[in-house]
All heavy atoms as an XYZ file, in Angstrom:
833
protein
N      62.649      9.630     -6.796
C      61.221      9.698     -6.975
C      60.745      8.562     -7.867
O      59.599      8.155     -7.749
C      60.827     11.020     -7.585
N      61.601      8.060     -8.774
C      61.224      6.985     -9.673
C      61.563      5.613     -9.121
O      61.465      4.613     -9.808
C      61.915      7.159    -11.024
C      61.398      8.387    -11.761
O      60.243      8.785    -11.463
O      62.116      8.917    -12.606
N      61.959      5.540     -7.862
C      62.347      4.262     -7.266
C      61.079      3.525     -6.839
O      60.276      4.045     -6.066
C      63.269      4.481     -6.044
C      64.523      5.238     -6.480
C      63.614      3.164     -5.383
C      65.409      5.637     -5.340
N      60.862      2.302     -7.333
C      59.666      1.555     -6.931
C      59.758      1.136     -5.472
O      60.827      0.829     -4.968
C      59.655      0.349     -7.863
C      61.029      0.237     -8.405
C      61.668      1.584     -8.309
N      58.607      1.140     -4.809
C      58.539      0.787     -3.402
C      57.820     -0.552     -3.279
O      56.769     -0.770     -3.875
C      57.769      1.867     -2.605
C      57.651      1.493     -1.145
C      58.450      3.204     -2.766
N      58.397     -1.436     -2.488
C      57.762     -2.730     -2.247
C      56.759     -2.540     -1.102
O      57.125     -2.096     -0.012
C      58.810     -3.791     -1.868
C      59.800     -3.960     -3.020
C      58.132     -5.106     -1.527
C      60.965     -4.877     -2.691
N      55.473     -2.843     -1.345
C      54.469     -2.630     -0.295
C      54.627     -3.637      0.834
O      55.107     -4.754      0.633
C      53.142     -2.836     -1.026
C      53.480     -3.675     -2.211
C      54.889     -3.367     -2.568
N      54.241     -3.205      2.024
C      54.257     -4.101      3.168
C      53.128     -5.117      3.023
O      52.083     -4.849      2.409
C      54.052     -3.320      4.473
C      55.255     -2.426      4.781
O      56.360     -2.777      4.336
O      55.058     -1.395      5.456
N      53.294     -6.258      3.611
C      52.292     -7.315      3.548
C      50.979     -6.871      4.210
O      49.896     -7.188      3.728
C      52.834     -8.588      4.208
C      51.941     -9.812      4.144
C      51.619    -10.198      2.711
C      52.574    -10.983      4.873
N      51.052     -6.091      5.275
C      49.856     -5.614      5.971
C      49.024     -4.693      5.077
O      47.798     -4.758      5.062
C      50.251     -4.892      7.249
C      50.832     -5.805      8.299
C      51.324     -5.042      9.524
O      51.281     -3.795      9.511
O      51.748     -5.691     10.476
N      49.680     -3.819      4.306
C      48.968     -2.917      3.405
C      48.231     -3.698      2.318
O      47.085     -3.379      1.975
C      49.940     -1.925      2.771
C      50.514     -0.911      3.724
C      51.550     -0.019      3.066
O      51.779     -0.165      1.843
O      52.129      0.820      3.769
N      48.852     -4.723      1.782
C      48.237     -5.540      0.737
C      47.020     -6.262      1.297
O      45.967     -6.328      0.668
C      49.255     -6.541      0.157
C      48.581     -7.516     -0.789
C      50.389     -5.811     -0.541
N      47.134     -6.783      2.516
C      46.009     -7.488      3.131
C      44.844     -6.531      3.399
O      43.691     -6.890      3.219
C      46.457     -8.175      4.421
C      47.305     -9.397      4.174
C      47.805    -10.015      5.476
O      47.749     -9.398      6.530
N      48.311    -11.231      5.365
N      45.132     -5.301      3.828
C      44.074     -4.317      4.071
C      43.339     -3.966      2.782
O      42.114     -3.829      2.754
C      44.663     -3.055      4.702
C      45.069     -3.215      6.149
C      45.728     -1.963      6.714
O      45.734     -0.921      6.020
O      46.224     -2.022      7.841
N      44.075     -3.825      1.669
C      43.460     -3.521      0.392
C      42.569     -4.672     -0.070
O      41.484     -4.461     -0.598
C      44.527     -3.232     -0.657
C      45.210     -1.896     -0.472
C      46.321     -1.662     -1.504
O      46.431     -2.480     -2.445
O      47.050     -0.684     -1.351
N      43.011     -5.916      0.135
C      42.219     -7.074     -0.258
C      40.919     -7.133      0.546
O      39.858     -7.441      0.012
C      43.022     -8.360     -0.079
C      44.114     -8.537     -1.118
C      44.934     -9.799     -0.883
O      44.604    -10.563      0.046
O      45.893    -10.008     -1.626
N      40.997     -6.819      1.834
C      39.795     -6.828      2.663
C      38.825     -5.722      2.245
O      37.615     -5.902      2.290
C      40.166     -6.667      4.140
C      40.809     -7.879      4.818
C      41.195     -7.536      6.242
C      39.859     -9.065      4.797
N      39.377     -4.591      1.829
C      38.529     -3.479      1.424
C      37.773     -3.806      0.133
O      36.683     -3.301     -0.106
C      39.355     -2.222      1.246
N      38.319     -4.654     -0.714
C      37.688     -4.990     -1.981
C      36.688     -6.139     -1.855
O      35.934     -6.413     -2.772
C      38.759     -5.371     -3.010
C      39.725     -4.234     -3.318
S      38.918     -2.732     -3.879
C      38.343     -3.264     -5.464
N      36.650     -6.836     -0.720
C      35.717     -7.941     -0.543
C      34.355     -7.423     -0.094
O      34.257     -6.412      0.601
C      36.249     -8.921      0.509
C      37.472     -9.678      0.065
C      37.954    -10.629      1.151
O      37.403    -10.667      2.239
N      38.992    -11.379      0.848
N      33.329     -8.125     -0.498
C      31.973     -7.784     -0.095
C      31.530     -8.685      1.039
O      31.817     -9.880      1.050
C      30.998     -7.950     -1.277
C      31.232     -7.049     -2.472
C      30.257     -7.407     -3.580
C      31.063     -5.601     -2.080
N      30.815     -8.108      1.958
C      30.294     -8.897      3.061
C      29.087     -9.695      2.587
O      28.320     -9.255      1.731
C      29.892     -7.980      4.212
N      28.914    -10.860      3.153
C      27.752    -11.685      2.805
C      26.497    -11.033      3.379
O      26.516    -10.489      4.487
C      27.931    -13.082      3.374
N      25.408    -11.041      2.621
C      24.176    -10.425      3.132
C      23.629    -11.220      4.316
O      23.817    -12.436      4.386
C      23.222    -10.488      1.940
C      23.736    -11.598      1.102
C      25.216    -11.622      1.311
N      22.988    -10.541      5.234
C      22.440    -11.263      6.388
C      21.267    -12.137      5.945
O      20.552    -11.809      4.997
C      21.962    -10.139      7.312
C      21.733     -8.975      6.418
C      22.725     -9.120      5.298
N      21.128    -13.230      6.620
C      19.997    -14.107      6.296
C      18.846    -13.747      7.223
O      19.020    -13.565      8.423
C      20.389    -15.567      6.460
O      20.744    -15.821      7.808
N      17.680    -13.626      6.627
C      16.495    -13.281      7.401
C      15.392    -14.262      7.049
O      15.211    -14.633      5.892
C      16.047    -11.857      7.090
N      14.657    -14.654      8.060
C      13.559    -15.569      7.823
C      12.366    -14.765      7.316
O      11.954    -13.775      7.922
C      13.193    -16.289      9.121
C      12.131    -17.343      8.943
C      11.824    -18.036     10.253
O      12.127    -17.534     11.318
N      11.215    -19.197     10.150
N      11.829    -15.156      6.181
C      10.717    -14.444      5.571
C       9.434    -15.218      5.852
O       9.324    -16.391      5.521
C      10.916    -14.302      4.049
C       9.734    -13.614      3.413
C      12.208    -13.563      3.764
N       8.511    -14.546      6.486
C       7.214    -15.162      6.744
C       6.288    -14.869      5.580
O       6.307    -13.789      5.006
C       6.605    -14.610      8.041
C       7.439    -14.968      9.247
O       8.102    -15.989      9.256
N       7.416    -14.123     10.257
N       5.444    -15.828      5.258
C       4.505    -15.670      4.156
C       3.431    -14.673      4.561
O       2.877    -14.728      5.643
C       3.864    -17.016      3.831
C       3.006    -17.002      2.592
C       2.468    -18.388      2.304
N       1.375    -18.748      3.185
C       0.110    -18.445      2.975
N      -0.220    -17.736      1.918
N      -0.823    -18.834      3.810
N       3.130    -13.754      3.654
C       2.088    -12.763      3.895
C       0.764    -13.372      3.460
O       0.644    -13.916      2.367
C       2.374    -11.467      3.102
C       1.252    -10.470      3.283
C       3.699    -10.878      3.535
N      -0.224    -13.264      4.307
C      -1.514    -13.858      4.003
C      -2.237    -13.042      2.930
O      -2.195    -11.823      2.932
C      -2.378    -13.935      5.258
C      -1.826    -14.888      6.300
S      -2.899    -15.044      7.725
C      -4.211    -16.040      7.056
N      -2.924    -13.732      2.040
C      -3.704    -13.069      1.004
C      -5.079    -12.713      1.567
O      -5.478    -13.193      2.630
C      -3.881    -13.983     -0.215
O      -4.614    -15.140      0.187
C      -2.539    -14.400     -0.796
N      -5.808    -11.881      0.839
C      -7.167    -11.538      1.263
C      -8.040    -12.790      1.346
O      -8.872    -12.924      2.226
C      -7.803    -10.539      0.288
C      -7.283     -9.134      0.423
C      -6.602     -8.528     -0.613
C      -7.494     -8.415      1.588
C      -6.125     -7.240     -0.488
C      -7.023     -7.122      1.711
C      -6.338     -6.537      0.670
O      -5.874     -5.264      0.796
N      -7.841    -13.704      0.412
C      -8.633    -14.929      0.399
C      -8.388    -15.740      1.674
O      -9.335    -16.239      2.294
C      -8.296    -15.747     -0.850
C      -9.120    -16.977     -1.020
N     -10.464    -16.925     -1.298
C      -8.792    -18.285     -0.946
C     -10.934    -18.150     -1.380
N      -9.932    -18.996     -1.177
N      -7.110    -15.863      2.073
C      -6.777    -16.581      3.308
C      -7.371    -15.887      4.524
O      -7.872    -16.537      5.444
C      -5.257    -16.700      3.473
C      -4.623    -17.568      2.404
O      -5.340    -18.388      1.799
O      -3.411    -17.402      2.176
N      -7.317    -14.560      4.536
C      -7.885    -13.818      5.657
C      -9.396    -14.009      5.743
O      -9.949    -14.133      6.835
C      -7.540    -12.329      5.536
C      -6.075    -11.965      5.729
C      -5.857    -10.500      5.383
C      -5.622    -12.246      7.141
N     -10.063    -14.041      4.589
C     -11.509    -14.273      4.577
C     -11.840    -15.646      5.143
O     -12.787    -15.804      5.912
C     -12.070    -14.145      3.166
C     -12.122    -12.713      2.680
O     -12.071    -11.797      3.541
O     -12.206    -12.500      1.462
N     -11.055    -16.663      4.752
C     -11.288    -18.011      5.265
C     -11.100    -18.050      6.778
O     -11.904    -18.637      7.498
C     -10.328    -19.003      4.612
C     -10.695    -19.404      3.220
C      -9.706    -20.440      2.722
C      -9.994    -20.872      1.321
N      -9.000    -21.843      0.831
N     -10.033    -17.430      7.256
C      -9.765    -17.415      8.693
C     -10.851    -16.672      9.456
O     -11.217    -17.060     10.562
C      -8.405    -16.782      8.991
C      -7.252    -17.695      8.621
O      -7.502    -18.883      8.339
O      -6.104    -17.202      8.605
N     -11.362    -15.615      8.875
C     -12.399    -14.828      9.530
C     -13.647    -15.671      9.761
O     -14.271    -15.601     10.812
C     -12.734    -13.593      8.693
C     -13.754    -12.634      9.278
C     -13.208    -12.009     10.557
C     -14.113    -11.560      8.287
N     -14.006    -16.460      8.783
C     -15.194    -17.292      8.908
C     -14.940    -18.527      9.760
O     -15.852    -19.049     10.397
C     -15.686    -17.735      7.521
C     -16.132    -16.595      6.662
S     -17.464    -15.689      7.440
C     -17.736    -14.410      6.274
N     -13.694    -19.005      9.787
C     -13.381    -20.254     10.468
C     -13.268    -20.091     11.984
O     -13.740    -20.935     12.741
C     -12.066    -20.818      9.921
C     -11.756    -22.204     10.452
C     -10.437    -22.820     10.011
C      -9.705    -22.224      8.886
N      -8.449    -22.893      8.591
N     -12.649    -19.023     12.429
C     -12.365    -18.888     13.846
C     -13.436    -18.069     14.549
O     -13.763    -16.952     14.155
C     -10.997    -18.218     14.063
C      -9.866    -19.042     13.504
C      -9.139    -18.598     12.416
C      -9.540    -20.278     14.062
C      -8.104    -19.355     11.889
C      -8.512    -21.043     13.546
C      -7.802    -20.575     12.460
O      -6.789    -21.331     11.949
N     -13.972    -18.617     15.606
C     -15.020    -17.945     16.367
C     -14.470    -16.715     17.088
O     -15.218    -15.806     17.416
C     -15.645    -18.904     17.364
N     -13.167    -16.672     17.322
C     -12.572    -15.538     18.035
C     -12.743    -14.247     17.251
O     -12.821    -13.163     17.819
C     -11.092    -15.796     18.293
N     -12.817    -14.356     15.912
C     -12.975    -13.160     15.089
C     -14.434    -12.742     14.934
O     -14.740    -11.771     14.292
C     -12.376    -13.380     13.701
C     -10.884    -13.502     13.709
C     -10.274    -14.628     13.195
C     -10.091    -12.493     14.223
C      -8.903    -14.753     13.192
C      -8.718    -12.605     14.224
C      -8.122    -13.742     13.717
N     -15.339    -13.530     15.498
C     -16.751    -13.230     15.325
C     -17.328    -12.443     16.494
O     -18.488    -12.079     16.467
C     -17.531    -14.520     15.085
C     -17.116    -15.163     13.773
C     -17.895    -16.418     13.470
O     -18.743    -16.826     14.242
N     -17.606    -17.023     12.340
N     -16.514    -12.182     17.505
C     -16.955    -11.316     18.602
C     -15.844    -10.335     18.920
O     -14.668    -10.627     18.745
C     -17.299    -12.119     19.869
O     -16.145    -12.835     20.298
C     -18.450    -13.073     19.644
N     -16.223     -9.182     19.401
C     -15.271     -8.148     19.769
C     -15.358     -7.944     21.274
O     -16.440     -7.669     21.792
C     -15.597     -6.850     19.031
C     -14.683     -5.655     19.293
C     -13.276     -5.962     18.809
C     -15.211     -4.431     18.593
N     -14.256     -8.105     21.950
C     -14.189     -7.996     23.412
C     -15.141     -8.964     24.106
O     -15.570     -8.740     25.228
C     -14.491     -6.566     23.878
C     -13.441     -5.579     23.419
O     -12.292     -6.010     23.207
O     -13.772     -4.393     23.270
N     -15.505    -10.049     23.421
C     -16.393    -11.032     24.014
C     -17.822    -10.549     24.180
O     -18.663    -11.270     24.707
N     -18.127     -9.343     23.735
C     -19.454     -8.779     23.945
C     -20.172     -8.440     22.643
O     -21.373     -8.654     22.503
C     -19.364     -7.510     24.794
C     -18.797     -7.732     26.169
C     -18.600     -6.439     26.934
O     -19.053     -5.391     26.441
O     -17.986     -6.474     28.006
N     -19.462     -7.876     21.673
C     -20.075     -7.404     20.438
C     -20.019     -8.530     19.408
O     -18.951     -9.028     19.072
C     -19.349     -6.150     19.901
C     -19.988     -5.672     18.621
C     -19.348     -5.060     20.951
N     -21.185     -8.919     18.898
C     -21.281     -9.986     17.909
C     -21.011     -9.424     16.516
O     -21.713     -8.529     16.050
C     -22.674    -10.618     17.967
C     -22.784    -11.849     17.097
O     -21.741    -12.349     16.639
O     -23.921    -12.315     16.895
N     -19.980     -9.942     15.845
C     -19.592     -9.459     14.521
C     -20.073    -10.371     13.399
O     -19.720    -10.164     12.243
C     -18.073     -9.317     14.436
C     -17.434     -8.325     15.405
C     -15.926     -8.369     15.274
C     -17.946     -6.930     15.159
N     -20.892    -11.364     13.707
C     -21.342    -12.303     12.678
C     -22.118    -11.594     11.576
O     -21.945    -11.896     10.400
C     -22.199    -13.396     13.309
C     -21.406    -14.334     14.192
C     -22.311    -15.360     14.832
C     -21.541    -16.153     15.868
N     -22.402    -17.021     16.646
N     -22.984    -10.664     11.941
C     -23.758     -9.943     10.936
C     -22.837     -9.129     10.024
O     -23.023     -9.089      8.807
C     -24.781     -9.030     11.619
C     -25.682     -8.240     10.697
C     -26.525     -9.183      9.841
C     -26.584     -7.318     11.485
N     -21.830     -8.491     10.609
C     -20.886     -7.707      9.814
C     -20.103     -8.594      8.857
O     -19.924     -8.246      7.685
C     -19.918     -6.948     10.735
C     -18.802     -6.178     10.046
C     -19.387     -5.057      9.208
C     -17.825     -5.638     11.061
N     -19.644     -9.741      9.324
C     -18.852    -10.615      8.460
C     -19.683    -11.188      7.322
O     -19.142    -11.527      6.281
C     -18.219    -11.769      9.264
O     -19.244    -12.503      9.925
C     -17.219    -11.249     10.259
N     -20.987    -11.281      7.484
C     -21.841    -11.794      6.408
C     -21.981    -10.784      5.274
O     -22.166    -11.164      4.123
C     -23.232    -12.140      6.953
C     -23.239    -13.373      7.814
C     -24.641    -13.648      8.315
C     -24.632    -14.821      9.288
N     -25.973    -15.065      9.837
N     -21.918     -9.492      5.563
C     -22.166     -8.476      4.535
C     -20.889     -7.790      4.046
O     -20.972     -6.846      3.270
C     -23.165     -7.405      5.043
C     -24.515     -8.026      5.298
C     -22.643     -6.698      6.270
N     -19.733     -8.247      4.480
C     -18.486     -7.667      3.980
C     -18.352     -7.961      2.490
O     -18.635     -9.061      2.028
C     -17.281     -8.249      4.722
C     -17.072     -7.768      6.146
C     -15.909     -8.513      6.786
C     -16.803     -6.282      6.176
N     -17.923     -6.978      1.729
C     -17.765     -7.136      0.286
C     -16.506     -7.937     -0.009
O     -15.468     -7.741      0.635
C     -17.680     -5.767     -0.382
N     -16.563     -8.839     -0.980
C     -15.358     -9.582     -1.351
C     -14.336     -8.670     -2.016
O     -14.659     -7.601     -2.527
C     -15.870    -10.641     -2.335
C     -17.238    -10.253     -2.710
C     -17.737     -9.262     -1.718
N     -13.100     -9.134     -2.020
C     -11.990     -8.315     -2.523
C     -12.177     -7.915     -3.971
O     -11.922     -6.769     -4.343
C     -10.687     -9.099     -2.374
C      -9.496     -8.404     -2.974
C      -8.291     -9.293     -3.108
O      -8.377    -10.486     -2.808
O      -7.260     -8.764     -3.534
N     -12.661     -8.825     -4.831
C     -12.766     -8.508     -6.262
C     -13.773     -7.385     -6.525
O     -13.694     -6.712     -7.534
C     -13.107     -9.755     -7.083
C     -14.478    -10.305     -6.829
N     -14.744    -11.178     -5.799
C     -15.644    -10.100     -7.464
C     -16.025    -11.488     -5.808
N     -16.599    -10.852     -6.818
N     -14.705     -7.161     -5.614
C     -15.643     -6.060     -5.787
C     -15.041     -4.720     -5.353
O     -15.528     -3.665     -5.743
C     -16.915     -6.322     -4.989
C     -17.765     -7.437     -5.544
C     -19.028     -7.664     -4.743
O     -19.337     -6.846     -3.849
O     -19.701     -8.672     -4.999
N     -14.006     -4.761     -4.546
C     -13.398     -3.543     -4.027
C     -12.233     -3.044     -4.874
O     -11.857     -1.883     -4.791
C     -12.908     -3.759     -2.595
C     -13.967     -4.174     -1.593
C     -13.330     -4.461     -0.251
C     -15.033     -3.114     -1.459
N     -11.673     -3.915     -5.678
C     -10.518     -3.539     -6.503
C     -10.937     -2.567     -7.596
O     -11.944     -2.761     -8.257
C      -9.888     -4.764     -7.143
C      -9.206     -5.679     -6.187
C      -7.854     -5.163     -5.896
N      -7.193     -6.054     -4.948
C      -6.036     -5.827     -4.455
N      -5.387     -4.735     -4.801
N      -5.493     -6.637     -3.592
N     -10.155     -1.513     -7.775
C     -10.383     -0.541     -8.839
C      -9.080     -0.307     -9.579
O      -8.004     -0.343     -8.986
C     -10.872      0.796     -8.269
C     -12.235      0.748     -7.645
C     -12.672      2.119     -7.130
O     -11.877      3.069     -7.209
O     -13.804      2.221     -6.651
N      -9.193     -0.071    -10.866
C      -8.009      0.251    -11.658
C      -7.549      1.670    -11.318
O      -8.371      2.543    -11.025
C      -8.310      0.168    -13.152
C      -8.621     -1.265    -13.579
O      -8.114     -2.186    -12.922
O      -9.364     -1.440    -14.554
N      -6.249      1.883    -11.357
C      -5.703      3.208    -11.112
C      -6.001      4.095    -12.319
O      -5.768      3.713    -13.466
C      -4.191      3.146    -10.895
C      -3.840      2.477     -9.575
O      -4.698      2.476     -8.679
O      -2.723      1.962     -9.455
N      -6.535      5.260    -12.049
C      -6.867      6.211    -13.103
C      -6.158      7.524    -12.789
O      -6.265      8.048    -11.685
C      -8.400      6.441    -13.170
C      -8.743      7.464    -14.220
C      -9.124      5.132    -13.414
N      -5.428      8.037    -13.760
C      -4.745      9.315    -13.532
C      -5.746     10.448    -13.717
O      -6.630     10.385    -14.574
C      -3.569      9.474    -14.492
O      -4.034      9.444    -15.814
N      -5.616     11.475    -12.899
C      -6.522     12.612    -12.934
C      -5.819     13.800    -13.569
O      -4.685     14.109    -13.266
C      -6.956     13.001    -11.527
C      -7.884     12.039    -10.879
C      -8.359     10.873    -11.384
C      -8.452     12.176     -9.580
N      -9.185     10.269    -10.483
C      -9.266     11.041     -9.370
C      -8.368     13.117     -8.593
C      -9.978     10.850     -8.191
C      -9.077     12.927     -7.425
C      -9.877     11.802     -7.234
N      -6.540     14.466    -14.430
C      -6.074     15.703    -15.021
C      -6.902     16.823    -14.390
O      -8.138     16.797    -14.455
C      -6.279     15.660    -16.543
C      -5.874     16.959    -17.203
O      -4.960     17.629    -16.692
O      -6.488     17.303    -18.234
N      -6.243     17.771    -13.752
C      -6.947     18.808    -12.997
C      -7.936     19.573    -13.866
O      -9.078     19.792    -13.481
C      -5.949     19.762    -12.351
C      -6.609     20.978    -11.788
C      -6.541     22.242    -12.275
C      -7.472     21.055    -10.652
N      -7.294     23.081    -11.508
C      -7.885     22.379    -10.496
C      -7.953     20.112     -9.746
C      -8.738     22.798     -9.495
C      -8.798     20.530     -8.737
C      -9.176     21.869     -8.625
N      -7.519     19.988    -15.045
C      -8.393     20.774    -15.916
C      -9.628     19.978    -16.323
O     -10.750     20.496    -16.299
C      -7.629     21.232    -17.160
C      -6.507     22.204    -16.815
O      -6.673     22.959    -15.828
O      -5.484     22.193    -17.511
N      -9.430     18.724    -16.682
C     -10.552     17.883    -17.083
C     -11.504     17.649    -15.907
O     -12.728     17.723    -16.070
C     -10.036     16.553    -17.634
C     -11.109     15.597    -18.017
N     -11.891     15.765    -19.132
C     -11.547     14.471    -17.418
C     -12.759     14.782    -19.208
N     -12.576     13.978    -18.181
N     -10.955     17.351    -14.754
C     -11.771     17.105    -13.562
C     -12.547     18.356    -13.167
O     -13.744     18.281    -12.857
C     -10.872     16.650    -12.409
C     -11.555     16.212    -11.136
C     -12.445     15.009    -11.386
C     -10.527     15.884    -10.079
N     -11.906     19.511    -13.200
C     -12.576     20.761    -12.846
C     -13.723     21.044    -13.816
O     -14.822     21.436    -13.412
C     -11.579     21.918    -12.848
C     -12.187     23.238    -12.485
C     -12.461     23.537    -11.167
C     -12.504     24.169    -13.472
C     -13.029     24.759    -10.824
C     -13.069     25.382    -13.138
C     -13.335     25.671    -11.804
N     -13.480     20.846    -15.101
C     -14.513     21.081    -16.114
C     -15.691     20.136    -15.910
O     -16.852     20.542    -15.991
C     -13.927     20.884    -17.528
O     -12.798     21.737    -17.678
C     -14.951     21.171    -18.590
N     -15.408     18.887    -15.621
C     -16.465     17.895    -15.426
C     -17.334     18.233    -14.213
O     -18.567     18.208    -14.288
C     -15.829     16.519    -15.260
C     -16.812     15.389    -15.137
C     -16.107     14.054    -14.994
O     -15.004     13.888    -15.537
O     -16.681     13.179    -14.324
N     -16.700     18.571    -13.101
C     -17.451     18.896    -11.885
C     -18.232     20.188    -12.059
O     -19.407     20.276    -11.684
C     -16.497     18.983    -10.669
C     -17.204     19.522     -9.447
C     -15.896     17.619    -10.370
N     -17.615     21.195    -12.642
C     -18.321     22.467    -12.811
C     -19.485     22.334    -13.790
O     -20.529     22.960    -13.597
C     -17.362     23.567    -13.266
O     -16.812     23.238    -14.517
N     -19.358     21.490    -14.806
C     -20.474     21.304    -15.743
C     -21.647     20.599    -15.073
O     -22.800     20.795    -15.464
C     -20.022     20.530    -16.977
O     -19.673     19.208    -16.636
N     -21.384     19.788    -14.062
C     -22.472     19.151    -13.314
C     -23.112     20.122    -12.324
O     -24.293     20.002    -12.011
C     -21.964     17.915    -12.584
C     -21.587     16.772    -13.509
C     -21.049     15.567    -12.763
O     -21.152     15.539    -11.520
O     -20.523     14.662    -13.429
N     -22.353     21.079    -11.843
C     -22.880     22.012    -10.847
C     -23.611     23.202    -11.460
O     -24.472     23.796    -10.809
C     -21.742     22.516     -9.958
C     -21.111     21.474     -9.033
C     -19.953     22.085     -8.272
C     -22.132     20.905     -8.072
N     -23.318     23.570    -12.681
C     -23.941     24.735    -13.311
C     -25.461     24.614    -13.363
O     -26.167     25.563    -12.997
C     -23.327     24.988    -14.710
C     -24.177     25.953    -15.513
C     -21.912     25.520    -14.563
N     -26.038     23.469    -13.785
C     -27.506     23.376    -13.778
C     -28.111     23.545    -12.380
O     -29.176     24.143    -12.227
C     -27.796     21.979    -14.335
C     -26.571     21.607    -15.102
C     -25.439     22.290    -14.419
N     -27.432     23.044    -11.360
C     -27.923     23.201     -9.991
C     -27.883     24.673     -9.574
O     -28.804     25.157     -8.922
C     -27.095     22.364     -9.020
C     -27.281     20.875     -9.190
C     -26.439     20.073     -8.221
O     -26.022     20.630     -7.179
O     -26.196     18.894     -8.504
N     -26.828     25.394     -9.953
C     -26.731     26.814     -9.614
C     -27.825     27.603    -10.334
O     -28.451     28.480     -9.753
C     -25.367     27.371     -9.998
C     -24.233     26.860     -9.158
C     -24.299     26.389     -7.888
C     -22.864     26.783     -9.546
N     -23.057     26.007     -7.458
C     -22.146     26.245     -8.450
C     -22.170     27.121    -10.696
C     -20.784     26.033     -8.484
C     -20.807     26.910    -10.719
C     -20.127     26.370     -9.629
N     -28.043     27.283    -11.613
C     -29.083     27.970    -12.374
C     -30.458     27.715    -11.768
O     -31.278     28.634    -11.671
C     -29.070     27.519    -13.838
C     -27.833     27.995    -14.583
O     -27.177     28.943    -14.090
O     -27.516     27.408    -15.646
N     -30.726     26.498    -11.330
C     -31.996     26.158    -10.711
C     -32.152     26.916     -9.403
O     -33.223     27.447     -9.108
C     -32.082     24.648    -10.467
C     -33.356     24.120     -9.833
C     -34.552     24.403    -10.745
C     -33.240     22.640     -9.559
N     -31.099     27.020     -8.624
C     -31.147     27.753     -7.357
C     -31.383     29.233     -7.562
O     -32.131     29.874     -6.829
N     -30.785     29.826     -8.595
C     -30.987     31.252     -8.878
C     -32.407     31.518     -9.385
O     -33.019     32.513     -9.021
C     -29.959     31.739     -9.906
C     -28.578     31.861     -9.334
C     -27.561     32.323    -10.388
O     -27.887     32.406    -11.570
N     -26.352     32.613     -9.939
N     -32.945     30.636    -10.205
C     -34.300     30.843    -10.706
C     -35.329     30.706     -9.583
O     -36.355     31.411     -9.581
C     -34.608     29.875    -11.848
O     -34.600     28.541    -11.377
N     -35.057     29.838     -8.604
C     -35.963     29.715     -7.460
C     -35.926     30.971     -6.592
O     -36.932     31.396     -6.059
C     -35.615     28.482     -6.630
C     -35.965     27.178     -7.303
C     -35.524     25.967     -6.491
O     -34.891     26.167     -5.432
O     -35.819     24.857     -6.918
N     -34.760     31.577     -6.447
C     -34.621     32.795     -5.651
C     -35.337     33.966     -6.320
O     -35.896     34.830     -5.659
C     -33.145     33.151     -5.455
C     -32.476     32.292     -4.416
C     -31.068     32.794     -4.124
N     -30.219     31.614     -3.948
C     -28.997     31.487     -4.371
N     -28.423     32.474     -5.021
N     -28.317     30.397     -4.155
N     -35.280     34.003     -7.645
C     -35.929     35.093     -8.384
C     -37.443     34.979     -8.331
O     -38.151     35.995     -8.353
C     -35.460     35.088     -9.841
C     -34.007     35.476     -9.991
C     -33.499     35.315    -11.411
O     -34.280     34.871    -12.289
O     -32.319     35.625    -11.657
N     -37.964     33.772     -8.225
C     -39.419     33.582     -8.150
C     -39.876     33.910     -6.768
O     -40.696     34.542     -6.369
C     -39.787     32.115     -8.463
C     -39.532     31.780     -9.905
O     -39.482     32.700    -10.741
O     -39.373     30.576    -10.197
């Protein structure tokens, strides 16, 4: 039981292969367009100014809001605080509705 065993060459090669890492695959990464680039393209290309060749989208593209006006900071909501805030705004309306019914 205490006799050392000389490993076969095939076993050693299999262990070496098991310890090697495969090279990651190479993938071509395309650049993602920013909102600013999309806005420029929208105004530049006439193809984006009509829908199905029939609906004129020029008026819509003139009044679209810019990205910086649409961005909002993330705000965490607390259920108890939100419920209290909404109910405090609704209580005067309920009281007004009840007083109108009583009259």
